[in-house]
KEKETI-126961 format. One record per residue: x, y, z of N, C-alpha, C, O, CB in turn. Coordinates in Angstrom, 2 decimals, padded with zeros to 5 digits. Each point is the difference from the previous one (the first is absolute). Glycine has a CB too. Layout:
BEGIN
     nxx     nyy     nzz    caxx    cayy    cazz     cxx     cyy     czz     oxx     oyy     ozz    cbxx    cbyy    cbzz
       X       Y       Z       X       Y       Z       X       Y       Z       X       Y       Z       X       Y       Z
...
This chain:
BEGIN
     nxx     nyy     nzz    caxx    cayy    cazz     cxx     cyy     czz     oxx     oyy     ozz    cbxx    cbyy    cbzz
  160.15  179.58  088.48 -001.06 -000.39 -000.92 -001.34 -000.08  000.71 -000.08 -000.45  001.14  001.74 -000.82 -002.50
 -002.69  001.73  000.68 -001.35 -000.13  000.50 -000.65 -001.18 -000.72  000.24 -000.23 -001.18 -000.40  002.72  001.68
 -000.64 -003.20  000.22 -000.70 -001.12 -000.63 -001.32  000.49 -000.55 -000.33  001.18  000.11  001.43 -002.83  001.44
 -001.86  000.74 -002.13 -001.28  000.36 -000.57 -001.01  000.37  001.07 -001.00  000.66 -000.29  001.49 -002.16 -001.63
 -000.26  001.06  003.17 -000.92  000.36  001.08  000.00  001.51  000.21  000.93  000.70 -000.42 -000.54 -002.93  001.51
 -001.43  002.72 -000.46 -000.12  001.43  000.26  001.13  000.46  000.91  000.21 -000.58  001.07 -002.71  000.45 -001.34
  003.25  001.15 -000.15  001.05  000.51  000.88 -000.61  000.78  001.16 -001.02  000.66 -000.16  002.61 -000.53 -001.79
 -000.97 -000.22  003.10 -000.47  000.76  001.16  000.28  001.49 -000.18 -000.75  000.84  000.49  001.14 -002.84  000.98
  000.70  002.32 -002.18  000.36  001.40 -000.11  000.82  000.21 -001.26  000.75 -000.88 -000.42 -000.79  001.13  002.91
 -000.12  000.92 -003.09  000.85  000.40 -001.11  001.03  001.01  000.49  000.69  000.62 -000.81 -002.56 -001.04 -000.82
  001.99  000.58  002.95  000.88  001.03  000.55  001.46 -000.17 -000.41  000.73  000.99 -000.06 -002.30 -000.81  001.97
  002.01 -001.39 -002.19  001.40 -000.22 -000.36  000.15 -000.35 -001.47  000.95 -000.69 -000.38 -000.51 -000.05  002.70
 -001.36  001.19 -003.14  000.02 -000.33 -001.42  000.01  001.28 -000.81 -000.80  000.91  000.24 -000.43 -003.07  000.19
  002.14  002.24 -001.39 -000.06  001.14 -000.93 -001.10 -000.26 -001.00 -000.93  000.79 -000.15  003.40 -000.30  000.43
 -002.36 -001.57 -000.96 -000.93 -000.31 -001.07 -000.10 -001.50 -000.07  001.01 -000.70  000.12 -000.45  002.82 -001.40
 -001.74 -002.62  001.09 -000.20 -001.44 -000.11 -000.14 -000.32 -001.48 -000.82  000.60 -000.69 -000.29 -000.77  002.98
  001.91 -000.76 -002.76 -000.02 -000.38 -001.41 -000.72 -001.33 -000.13  000.32 -000.96  000.71  001.85  002.20 -001.16
 -003.12 -001.31 -000.45 -000.73 -001.24 -000.25  000.88 -000.93 -000.80  000.54  000.39 -001.04 -002.77  000.81  001.11
  002.38 -002.42  000.38  000.79 -000.99 -000.73 -000.93 -000.76 -000.93 -001.13 -000.31  000.37  002.80  000.10  001.55
 -001.21 -000.09 -003.13 -000.84 -000.64 -001.01 -000.57 -001.34  000.44 -001.07 -000.40 -000.46  002.42  001.55 -001.24
 -000.65 -001.85  002.58 -000.50 -001.30  000.42 -001.16  000.10  000.99 -000.60 -001.01  000.36  002.88  000.10 -000.73
 -002.60  002.12  000.80 -001.15  000.21  000.87  000.17 -000.55  001.40 -000.95  000.02  000.78 -000.41 -000.09 -002.79
  002.52 -000.42  002.34  000.20 -000.64  001.30  000.81  000.84  000.97  000.03 -000.31  001.19 -000.16 -001.85 -002.36
  000.79  003.20  000.70  000.84  000.75  000.92  000.06  001.45 -000.39 -000.29  000.38 -001.14  001.63 -002.42  001.58
 -000.97  002.85  000.51  000.17  001.42 -000.22  001.40  000.35  000.48  000.45 -000.49  001.04 -002.95  000.98 -000.79
  003.17  000.35 -000.98  001.34  000.42  000.39 -000.10  001.40  000.55 -000.64  000.87 -000.59  001.73 -002.34 -001.15
 -000.45  001.70  002.85 -000.08  001.31  000.64  001.39  000.57  000.21  000.95 -000.72  000.32 -003.08  000.05  000.81
  002.25  001.97 -001.31  001.24  000.70  000.27 -000.12  000.68  001.35 -001.07  000.51  000.34  001.52 -000.16 -002.81
  000.62 -000.34  003.25 -000.03  000.70  001.28  000.03  001.50 -000.22  000.50  000.48 -001.01  000.65 -002.40  002.12
 -001.68  002.62 -000.18  000.08  001.45 -000.02 -000.25  000.54  001.39 -000.60 -000.66  000.85 -000.15  000.71 -003.24
  001.22  001.15  002.61 -000.25  000.70  001.26 -000.53  001.37 -000.37  000.76  000.96 -000.09  001.07 -002.22  001.36
 -003.12  001.34 -001.48 -000.59  001.26 -000.42 -001.21  000.33  000.83 -000.86 -000.84  000.25  001.70  000.46 -002.54
 -000.90  001.63  002.73 -001.12  000.50  000.79 -001.29 -000.02 -000.80 -001.08 -000.12  000.58  002.66  001.55  000.73
 -001.49 -001.32 -002.63 -001.20  000.15 -000.80 -000.87 -001.26  000.00 -001.21  000.10 -000.19  002.46  001.51 -001.23
 -000.65 -002.77  001.63 -000.78 -001.24  000.02 -000.41 -000.41  001.41 -000.56 -001.08  000.19  001.75  000.38 -002.24
 -000.93  001.52  003.03 -000.39 -000.30  001.38 -001.52  000.01  000.09 -000.65  001.01 -000.31  002.79  000.00  001.22
 -002.72 -002.14 -000.48 -001.45 -000.16  000.04 -000.71  001.09  000.77 -001.04  000.48 -000.45  001.40 -002.87  000.27
  000.17  002.79  001.34 -000.69  001.03  000.79  000.02  001.35 -000.71 -000.94  000.78  000.13  001.57 -002.01  001.96
  000.43  001.52 -002.84  000.05  001.25 -000.75 -000.94 -000.03 -001.19 -000.61  001.02 -000.35  002.97 -000.69  001.07
 -002.49 -001.49 -001.36 -001.00 -000.16 -001.07 -001.38  000.29  000.55 -000.76  000.78 -000.56  002.18 -002.50 -000.60
 -001.73  001.06  002.30 -001.31  000.15  000.61 -000.28  001.46  000.32 -001.08  000.51 -000.31  001.26 -002.82  001.25
  000.78  002.98 -000.33 -000.19  001.40  000.37 -000.18  000.88 -001.24 -000.87  000.87 -000.03  002.25 -001.25  002.09
 -000.58  000.14 -003.09 -000.11  000.77 -001.24 -001.34 -000.22 -000.69 -000.66  000.96 -000.41  003.12 -001.09  000.15
 -002.85 -001.13  000.13 -001.29 -000.31 -000.63 -001.16  000.57  000.81 -000.93  000.58 -000.57  001.91 -002.66 -000.40
 -000.92  001.93  002.29 -001.07  000.50  000.85 -000.10  001.53 -000.08 -001.10  000.55  000.00  001.42 -002.52  001.53
  000.81  002.65 -001.60  000.01  001.46 -000.14 -000.70  000.40 -001.29 -000.81  000.93  000.00  002.95 -000.78  001.32
 -001.84 -000.83 -002.42 -000.63  000.33 -001.27 -001.51 -000.26  000.05 -000.79  000.81 -000.48  002.93 -001.36 -000.71
 -002.54 -000.58  001.77 -001.42 -000.31  000.12 -000.72  001.01  000.89 -001.11  000.43 -000.31  001.65 -002.86 -000.03
  000.09  002.79  001.45 -000.61  000.95  000.94 -000.18  001.39 -000.60 -000.86  000.76  000.44  001.90 -002.04  001.41
 -000.25  001.61 -002.85 -000.12  001.32 -000.63 -000.85 -000.06 -001.27  000.02  000.93 -000.82  002.22 -000.31  001.76
 -002.98 -001.71 -001.11 -000.98 -000.09 -001.08  000.48 -000.57 -001.31 -000.72  000.05 -001.00 -000.29  001.83  002.06
  002.22 -002.41 -001.09  000.52 -000.59 -001.24 -000.52 -001.42 -000.18 -000.12 -000.75  000.97  002.18  002.19 -000.80
 -002.36 -001.81 -001.40 -000.33 -001.38 -000.30  001.32 -000.70 -000.33  000.75  000.46 -000.86 -003.12  000.13 -000.01
  002.64 -001.69  001.55  001.24 -000.74 -000.21 -000.35 -001.35 -000.61 -000.77 -000.77  000.57  001.92  001.95  001.38
 -000.56 -001.46 -003.11 -000.18 -001.28 -000.67  001.38 -000.63 -000.13  000.93  000.63 -000.50 -003.01  000.16 -000.77
  002.21 -002.03  001.72  001.26 -000.71 -000.15 -000.06 -000.81 -001.29 -000.87 -000.86 -000.16  001.22  000.74  002.68
  000.55  000.41 -003.44  000.07 -000.70 -001.28  001.29 -000.80 -000.02  001.08  000.56  000.17 -002.45  001.23 -001.36
  001.25 -003.07  000.98  001.18 -000.86 -000.02  000.11 -000.70 -001.34 -001.00 -000.41 -000.60  000.83  000.09  003.09
  001.39  000.18 -002.95  000.26 -000.71 -001.25  000.42 -001.44  000.28  000.61 -000.65 -000.84  000.06  002.82 -000.26
 -001.00 -002.65  002.27  000.40 -001.34  000.40 -000.63 -001.06 -000.92 -001.05  000.23 -000.59  001.27  000.57  002.96
  000.43 -001.92 -002.48 -000.53 -001.12 -000.77 -001.29 -000.46  000.64 -000.15  000.06  001.22  002.48 -000.78 -001.95
 -003.27  000.25 -000.08 -001.33 -000.36  000.52  000.06 -001.07  001.09 -000.85 -000.01  000.89 -000.09  000.59 -003.11
  001.91 -001.48  002.18  000.07 -001.04  001.04  000.45  000.57  001.35 -000.15 -000.66  001.03  000.66 -001.03 -002.82
  000.03  002.91  001.80  000.43  000.64  001.25 -001.05  000.96  000.55  000.10  000.44  001.15  002.25 -000.66 -001.92
 -003.34  000.56 -000.03 -000.93  001.06  000.36 -000.78 -000.30  001.28 -000.18  000.88  000.84  000.00 -000.33 -003.25
 -000.29 -001.77  002.57 -000.83 -000.34  001.16  000.77  000.18  001.31 -000.49  000.65  000.92 -000.78 -002.26 -002.34
  002.49  001.03  001.50  000.73  000.13  001.27  000.49  001.43  000.22  000.13  000.44  001.14  000.56 -002.84 -001.34
 -000.42  003.12 -000.90  000.41  001.39  000.15 -001.15  000.82  000.58  000.22  000.85  000.87  001.39 -001.08 -002.81
 -002.83 -000.01  001.48 -001.19  000.69  000.53 -000.19 -000.34  001.47 -000.28  000.89  000.81 -000.80 -000.92 -003.08
  001.24 -001.23  002.63 -000.14 -000.40  001.41  001.02  000.73  000.86 -000.32  000.45  001.10 -000.52 -002.71 -001.81
  002.06  002.38  000.21  001.04  000.70  000.74 -000.37  001.48  000.15  000.19  000.57  001.07  001.54 -002.19 -001.94
 -002.25  002.22 -000.18 -000.41  001.41  000.06 -001.12  000.18  001.02  000.06  000.93  000.82  000.59 -000.61 -003.24
 -001.67 -001.20  002.39 -001.11  000.11  000.95  000.50 -000.13  001.43 -000.47  000.70  000.90 -001.09 -001.65 -002.62
  002.52  000.05  001.92  000.52 -000.24  001.35  000.76  001.22  000.53 -000.15  000.37  001.16  000.30 -002.81 -001.69
  000.66  003.05 -000.32  000.88  001.08  000.45 -000.55  001.41 -000.25  000.42  000.95  000.65  001.46 -002.49 -001.09
 -002.81  001.66 -000.48 -000.57  001.31 -000.34 -001.51 -000.13 -000.07 -000.61  000.10 -001.07  002.69  000.55 -000.22
 -002.68 -000.88  002.44 -001.44 -000.23  000.07 -000.84  001.14 -000.52 -001.18 -000.19 -000.30  001.64 -001.23  002.22
  000.13  002.61 -002.04 -000.78  001.15 -000.47 -000.23 -000.04 -001.52 -000.82  000.76 -000.52  001.76  000.58  002.41
 -000.23 -002.22 -002.59 -000.19 -000.16 -001.44 -001.01 -001.12 -000.22  000.23 -001.14  000.42  002.14  001.95 -000.94
 -003.49 -000.50 -000.12 -001.00 -001.05 -000.20  000.21 -000.73 -001.32  000.75  000.45 -000.87 -002.37  000.87  002.23
  000.96 -002.43 -001.48  000.18 -000.91 -001.13 -000.21  000.68 -001.35  000.71 -000.29 -000.96 -001.45 -001.56  002.43
 -000.23  002.75 -001.55 -000.29  000.64 -001.28  001.07  001.02 -000.41 -000.04  000.51 -001.12 -002.38 -000.84  001.61
  003.35  000.62  000.40  001.07  000.95 -000.31  001.35 -000.68 -000.25  001.05  000.63  000.13 -002.26  001.05  001.25
  001.17 -002.96 -001.73  001.21 -000.72 -000.38 -000.25 -000.60 -001.38 -000.95 -000.75 -000.19  001.59  000.25  002.63
  000.24  000.84 -003.39 -000.16 -000.55 -001.34  001.32 -000.59 -000.49  001.08  000.39  000.44 -002.89  001.29 -000.92
  001.69 -002.63 -000.42  001.17 -000.59 -000.66 -000.03  000.47 -001.45 -000.96 -000.23 -000.73  000.99 -001.82  002.28
  001.04  002.72 -001.94  000.08  000.52 -001.36  001.44 -000.13 -000.47  000.93  000.43  000.69 -002.84  001.20 -000.29
  002.10 -002.23 -001.54  001.36 -000.22 -000.50  000.62  001.30 -000.52  001.16  000.29  000.27 -001.79 -002.65 -000.87
 -000.15  003.13 -000.14  000.51  001.21 -000.62 -000.52  001.22  000.76 -001.13  000.43 -000.23  001.25 -001.59 -002.02
  000.69  001.71  003.13 -000.45  001.09  000.86 -000.19  001.32 -000.74 -000.59  000.93  000.56  001.76 -002.05  001.28
 -000.70  001.22 -003.08 -000.25  001.24 -000.74 -001.48  000.12 -000.38 -000.43  001.07 -000.42  002.78 -001.14 -000.47
 -003.12 -000.99  001.03 -001.43  000.04 -000.25 -000.78  000.63  001.15 -001.17  000.35 -000.15  001.43 -002.37 -001.26
  000.39  002.16  002.56 -000.66  000.59  001.16 -000.28  001.48 -000.25  000.82  000.71 -000.58  000.32 -002.36  002.10
 -002.29  002.09 -001.08 -000.34  001.43 -000.05 -000.11  000.47  001.44 -000.94 -000.36  000.71 -000.29  000.15 -002.96
  002.18  001.02  002.66  000.06  000.45  001.39  000.57  001.40  000.03  000.57  000.48 -000.99 -000.29 -002.85  001.83
 -000.43  003.03  000.29  000.63  001.31  000.19  001.48 -000.17  000.32  000.83  000.78 -000.46 -003.01  000.17  001.27
  002.50 -001.98 -000.03  001.37 -000.28  000.42  000.20 -001.51 -000.01 -000.86 -000.75  000.45  000.97  002.86  000.97
  001.03 -002.55 -001.92  000.38 -001.41  000.08  001.32 -000.09  000.75  000.95  000.73 -000.30 -002.16 -001.30 -001.88
  001.26 -000.33  003.16  001.20 -000.23  000.80  000.47 -001.41 -000.32 -000.79 -000.94  000.07  000.04  002.54  001.79
  002.01 -001.76 -002.19  000.51 -001.33 -000.34  001.49 -000.04  000.27  000.66  001.04  000.05 -002.45 -001.35 -001.81
  002.33 -000.89  001.93  001.45 -000.15  000.17  000.66 -000.43 -001.31  001.22 -000.13 -000.06 -001.56 -000.45  002.47
 -000.45  000.36 -003.45  000.55 -000.40 -001.30 -000.12  001.17 -000.96 -001.09  000.39 -000.40  000.46 -002.82  000.81
  001.76  002.99 -000.77  000.03  001.16 -000.89 -000.72 -000.28 -001.31 -000.68  000.89 -000.53  002.84 -000.20  001.56
 -002.04 -001.90 -001.58 -000.65 -000.33 -001.26 -001.52  000.11  000.09 -000.66  000.27 -001.00  002.58 -001.78  000.48
 -002.48  001.29  001.72 -001.45  000.14  000.18 -000.44  001.46  000.00 -001.18  000.28 -000.17  001.18 -002.42  001.46
  000.93  003.05 -001.09 -000.34  001.42  000.13  000.23  000.81 -001.28 -000.67  001.01 -000.21  001.24 -001.23  002.59
  000.34 -000.20 -003.21  000.45  000.81 -001.13 -001.14  000.41 -000.92 -000.06  001.16 -000.42  002.24 -002.33  000.55
 -003.09  000.27 -000.46 -001.05  000.30 -000.98 -001.32  000.43  000.62 -000.97  000.23 -000.72  002.05 -001.85 -000.76
 -001.13  001.74  002.79 -001.24  000.41  000.66 -000.22  001.50 -000.19  000.94  000.79  000.06 -000.68 -002.63  001.64
 -001.51  002.21 -001.94 -000.35  001.40 -000.26 -000.60  000.64  001.25 -001.17  000.37  000.01  000.78 -000.91 -002.44
  001.19  000.67  003.45 -000.45  000.62  001.25  001.24  000.35  000.81  001.13 -000.20 -000.46 -003.33 -001.11  000.47
  002.00  001.85  001.18  001.15  000.21  000.88  000.49 -001.36  000.47 -000.80 -000.90  000.29 -000.06  003.17  000.46
  002.17 -002.42 -000.68  000.59 -001.30  000.34  001.01  000.14  001.11  000.78  000.95  000.06 -001.14 -001.72 -002.41
  000.34 -000.22  003.25  000.95 -000.05  001.10  000.71 -001.34 -000.06 -000.64 -001.05 -000.02 -000.77  002.60  001.47
  002.71 -001.50 -001.49  000.80 -001.22  000.02  000.51 -000.23  001.42  000.67  000.85  000.57  000.02 -000.53 -003.00
 -001.02 -001.48  002.99  000.53 -000.37  001.31  001.48 -000.27 -000.17  000.39 -000.93 -000.71 -002.62 -000.07  001.47
  003.05  001.79 -000.13  001.45 -000.08 -000.18  000.56 -001.31  000.53 -000.14 -000.32  001.18  000.26  002.80 -001.01
  000.52 -003.22 -001.04  000.66 -001.26  000.33  001.33 -000.06 -000.75  000.13  000.61 -001.07 -002.36 -001.79  001.48
  003.20  000.47  000.12  001.28 -000.10 -000.71 -000.14 -000.54 -001.42  000.75  000.42 -000.89  000.34 -000.76  003.09
 -002.02 -000.57 -002.44 -000.13 -000.63 -001.31 -000.72  000.89 -001.02 -000.02 -000.35 -001.18  000.01 -001.84  002.34
 -000.59  003.32 -000.75 -000.75  000.79 -000.97  000.56  001.41 -000.19 -000.68  000.86 -000.57 -001.31 -002.18  001.18
  003.18  001.57 -000.17  000.56  001.35 -000.09  000.51  000.28 -001.41  000.88 -000.68 -000.52 -000.26  000.59  002.96
 -001.20  001.13 -003.02  000.41  000.45 -001.33 -000.38  001.47 -000.10 -001.10  000.34 -000.42  000.80 -002.67 -000.63
  001.23  003.20  001.43 -000.26  001.44  000.03 -000.43  000.53 -001.37 -000.79  000.94 -000.09  002.45 -000.72  001.93
 -001.14 -000.83 -002.90 -000.36  000.44 -001.35 -001.50 -000.22 -000.25 -000.67  000.89 -000.53  003.02 -001.43 -000.28
 -002.87 -000.63  001.18 -001.43 -000.26 -000.19 -000.84  000.89  000.90 -001.04  000.50 -000.43  001.56 -002.87 -000.18
 -000.08  002.59  001.84 -000.74  000.89  000.90 -000.18  001.37 -000.66 -001.10  000.57  000.02  002.02 -001.79  002.00
  000.15  001.74 -002.59 -000.02  001.33 -000.59 -000.80  000.03 -001.30 -000.89  000.83 -000.18  003.11 -000.37  001.23
 -001.91 -001.39 -001.95 -000.63 -000.02 -001.32 -001.51 -000.21  000.11 -000.77  000.63 -000.73  002.90 -001.51 -000.26
 -002.55  000.01  001.88 -001.42 -000.34  000.11 -000.72  000.74  001.13 -001.16 -000.28  000.28  001.73 -001.95 -001.20
  000.12  003.17  001.56 -000.59  000.81  001.06 -000.65 -000.87  001.09 -001.17  000.18  000.34  000.78  001.65 -002.02
  001.17 -002.75  002.19 -000.47 -000.92  001.03  000.58  000.43  001.34  001.21  000.21  000.13 -001.38 -002.12 -001.80
 -000.70  002.05  002.66  000.42  000.37  001.35  000.51 -001.25  000.71 -000.63 -001.06 -000.09 -001.04  002.98  000.17
  002.76 -001.81  000.61  000.58 -001.13  000.74 -000.20  000.23  001.49  000.38  001.05  000.53  001.34 -001.47 -002.36
 -002.33 -000.55  002.50 -000.26  000.10  001.43  000.85 -001.00  000.77  000.11 -001.17 -000.38 -002.46  001.94 -000.10
  002.94 -000.30  001.56  000.83 -000.87  000.84 -000.81 -000.67  001.11  000.41 -001.03  000.54  001.54  002.50 -001.04
 -003.10 -000.89  000.85 -000.82 -000.58  001.07 -001.45  000.45 -000.17 -000.31  000.81 -000.88  002.30 -000.85  002.45
 -002.86 -000.50 -000.72 -001.43  000.30 -000.12 -000.34  001.43  000.39 -001.01  000.54 -000.47  000.55 -002.92  000.93
  001.26  003.01  000.37 -000.22  001.41  000.31  000.14  000.83 -001.27 -000.78  000.92 -000.25  001.63 -001.25  002.61
  000.16  000.02 -003.16  000.21  000.71 -001.26 -001.14 -000.26 -000.99 -000.41  000.90 -000.73  002.88 -001.04  001.09
 -002.98 -001.09 -000.38 -001.11 -000.34 -000.89 -001.22  000.83  000.36 -000.61  000.62 -000.87  001.51 -002.96  000.58
 -001.26  002.36  001.56 -001.17  000.76  000.45  000.21  001.49 -000.27 -000.92  000.68 -000.44  000.44 -002.42  002.22
  001.68  002.25 -001.51  000.29  001.42 -000.25 -000.14  000.33 -001.49 -000.60  001.01 -000.35  002.17 -000.99  002.32
 -001.04 -000.86 -002.83 -000.08  000.24 -001.44 -001.46  000.00 -000.47 -000.40  000.86 -000.79  002.66 -001.94  000.49
 -003.05  000.14  000.77 -001.41 -000.05 -000.38 -000.73  001.24  000.50 -000.83  000.56 -000.71  000.88 -003.08  000.76
  000.24  002.94  001.17 -000.61  001.24  000.52  000.42  001.22 -000.82 -000.81  000.89 -000.24  000.79 -001.90  002.53
  001.29  001.05 -002.73  000.48  001.10 -000.84 -000.75  000.01 -001.34 -000.38  001.07 -000.49  002.65 -001.20  001.59
 -002.48 -001.03 -001.69 -000.75 -000.10 -001.26 -001.41  000.53  000.20 -000.51  000.78 -000.81  001.88 -002.79  000.10
 -001.99  001.59  001.79 -001.37  000.43  000.30 -000.07  001.52  000.17 -000.92  000.65 -000.49  000.48 -002.87  001.60
  001.41  002.78 -000.40  000.04  001.44  000.22  000.16  000.74 -001.33 -000.69  001.00 -000.24  001.68 -001.37  002.54
 -000.10 -000.11 -003.16  000.22  000.64 -001.32 -001.27 -000.08 -000.85 -000.35  000.97 -000.67  002.81 -001.56  000.78
 -003.14 -000.54 -000.09 -001.23 -000.15 -000.77 -001.07  000.98  000.48 -000.73  000.56 -000.82  001.27 -002.97  000.44
 -000.63  002.61  001.67 -000.99  000.96  000.54  000.35  001.42 -000.42 -000.89  000.81 -000.27  000.48 -002.33  002.23
  001.71  001.84 -002.02  000.44  001.33 -000.44 -000.38  000.22 -001.47 -000.41  001.10 -000.37  002.31 -001.16  002.03
 -001.75 -000.98 -002.48 -000.34  000.10 -001.43 -001.50  000.20 -000.20 -000.42  000.65 -000.95  002.38 -002.10  000.41
 -002.75  000.89  001.45 -001.45  000.11 -000.12 -000.50  001.40  000.31 -001.10  000.37 -000.42  000.93 -002.75  001.04
  000.94  003.17  000.10 -000.42  001.37  000.39 -000.05  000.94 -001.15 -000.34  001.17  000.18  001.31 -001.55  002.00
């Protein structure tokens, strides 16, 4: 269990669930390369270095937003304050690509979508029906975004 205090790391957490009493967070264990902080940093930095604008959109409860932002600033200093937003309904986002670990956040989005592969979100039927790309790690995420960019440039010719 994680307490209300700022967690030092999300490296051993699949997903943090907000408890209604506002006093505790329940965490599931996981062993996944995709949530490794150094791989996040490398993936995000690669996208920024190649000219992509990266905005972190979180559907976290408003009482968690402040400490979540502090954690992001601490671990991902390349993301500035103006590029972090809290939005409950992610289908309202207008982006070229949305990356998320929650399939429900991706289904209604009108853009290219990448689902961070996790045991709790595997549904091959939804991947196929909604044309959602599934990434196992940040190398795949960066490769997929580069492939999208390359295809868009080909269409422009």
